[in-house]
C-alpha positions in Angstrom: 244.8 18.1 80.7 242.2 18.2 77.9 239.3 17.8 80.3 240.4 20.5 82.7 238.6 23.8 82.9 240.0 26.9 81.3 241.8 29.7 83.1 241.8 33.4 82.3 245.2 34.3 83.6 248.5 32.3 83.8 249.0 33.0 87.5 247.2 35.0 90.2 249.7 37.7 91.3 248.3 37.7 94.8 249.4 34.0 95.3 252.8 33.7 97.0 254.6 30.6 96.1 257.3 29.2 98.5 259.6 26.3 98.8 256.8 24.1 100.3 259.1 22.1 102.5 256.2 19.8 103.6 254.9 19.2 100.1 255.2 16.0 98.1 258.2 15.9 95.7 257.6 15.4 92.0 259.9 14.2 89.3 262.6 16.9 89.0 263.5 16.0 85.4 259.9 16.2 84.2 259.4 19.5 86.0 262.6 21.0 84.5 261.6 19.9 81.0 258.2 21.6 81.5 259.7 24.8 82.8 262.3 24.8 79.9 259.5 24.5 77.4 257.6 27.3 79.0 260.7 29.5 79.1 261.1 28.9 75.4 257.6 30.1 74.9 258.2 33.4 76.7 260.1 34.7 73.7 256.8 35.0 71.8 254.3 35.2 74.6 254.8 38.4 76.7 251.8 37.4 78.8 253.5 34.5 80.6 257.0 35.4 81.7 256.0 36.5 85.2 254.3 33.2 85.9 257.0 31.1 84.3 259.8 32.9 86.2 258.0 32.3 89.5 257.7 28.6 88.7 261.3 28.4 87.5 262.6 29.4 90.9 261.7 25.9 92.3 263.5 23.7 89.8 266.0 22.3 92.3 263.3 20.8 94.6 259.9 20.9 92.9 256.8 19.9 94.8 253.3 19.1 93.8 252.2 22.8 94.4 254.8 24.0 91.9 253.8 21.4 89.3 250.1 22.5 89.8 251.1 26.1 89.1 253.0 25.1 86.0 250.0 23.1 84.8 247.8 26.2 85.3 250.1 28.0 82.8 249.6 25.1 80.3 245.8 25.4 80.7 246.0 29.1 80.1 248.1 28.5 77.0 245.6 25.9 75.7 242.8 28.5 75.8 244.9 31.3 74.3 246.6 29.4 71.4 245.0 31.7 68.8 246.3 34.9 70.3 249.4 36.3 68.9 251.5 39.5 68.7 250.7 41.7 65.8 253.1 44.3 64.5 251.4 47.2 62.7 252.9 49.8 60.5 252.4 53.2 61.9 253.6 56.7 61.2 254.4 58.1 64.7 257.4 56.6 66.3 256.8 56.8 70.1 258.6 54.6 72.6 256.6 53.8 75.7 257.7 51.8 78.7 255.9 50.3 81.7 257.3 48.9 84.9 255.7 46.8 87.6 257.1 45.2 90.7 255.9 43.2 93.7 257.5 44.2 96.9 258.8 41.1 98.9 257.3 38.9 96.2 259.3 35.8 97.2 258.3 34.4 100.6 261.5 32.4 100.9 264.2 35.1 100.5 262.1 38.3 100.7 263.3 39.5 97.3 261.0 41.5 95.0 260.2 40.8 91.3 260.6 43.5 88.7 258.8 43.5 85.3 259.1 45.9 82.5 257.7 46.1 78.9 258.6 48.5 76.1 256.4 49.3 73.1 257.5 51.1 70.0 254.3 52.7 68.7 251.8 49.9 69.7 254.3 47.0 69.1 256.0 45.2 72.0 259.7 45.2 71.4 261.2 44.2 74.8 260.1 42.8 78.1 261.6 41.2 81.2 260.5 39.6 84.4 263.1 38.8 87.0 263.8 38.6 90.7 265.8 41.6 92.0 269.4 40.9 93.2 269.0 42.6 96.6 266.4 42.9 99.3 264.7 46.2 99.3 263.6 47.7 102.7 260.7 49.7 101.2 258.4 49.7 98.3 259.9 53.0 97.1 263.3 51.4 96.9 261.8 48.5 94.9 260.4 51.0 92.4 263.8 52.7 92.1 265.5 49.4 91.4 262.8 48.4 88.8 263.0 51.9 87.2 266.8 51.6 87.0 266.6 48.2 85.3 264.1 49.5 82.8 266.2 52.7 82.2 269.3 50.5 81.5 267.3 48.5 79.0 266.2 51.7 77.2 269.8 52.9 77.0 271.0 49.6 75.8 
């Protein structure tokens, strides 16, 4: 991995990963260990949860395409090791939230993925990236579901 070229983003959001039924299987234990390590890193790296959650969907039957996507995340991490989250002391106390979703993001089951992030002042305090529980029939419904999830987090 040390000779591999660098990447600027952990995963291209326009790439749609699927079960890859025709792909070559990889060692399931090794793949699960890699995904588990990446999931642990998401607690301190809000830039990788989306990519890691997408890769985590395929732990039951990983293929080479899934392992390649996970290795791209590792290459991204290698190039961004010196980046960190900085908490600054500020006077104004403003809570700001952002939501994002990809309608029909999962090719296999047609479910969408919701992402939200909350900042207190300029400091990130909460974030989430997860597949929605139901299949939305329109992009507006996906946005309502994502907004509801984010609102529940704010209230909590």
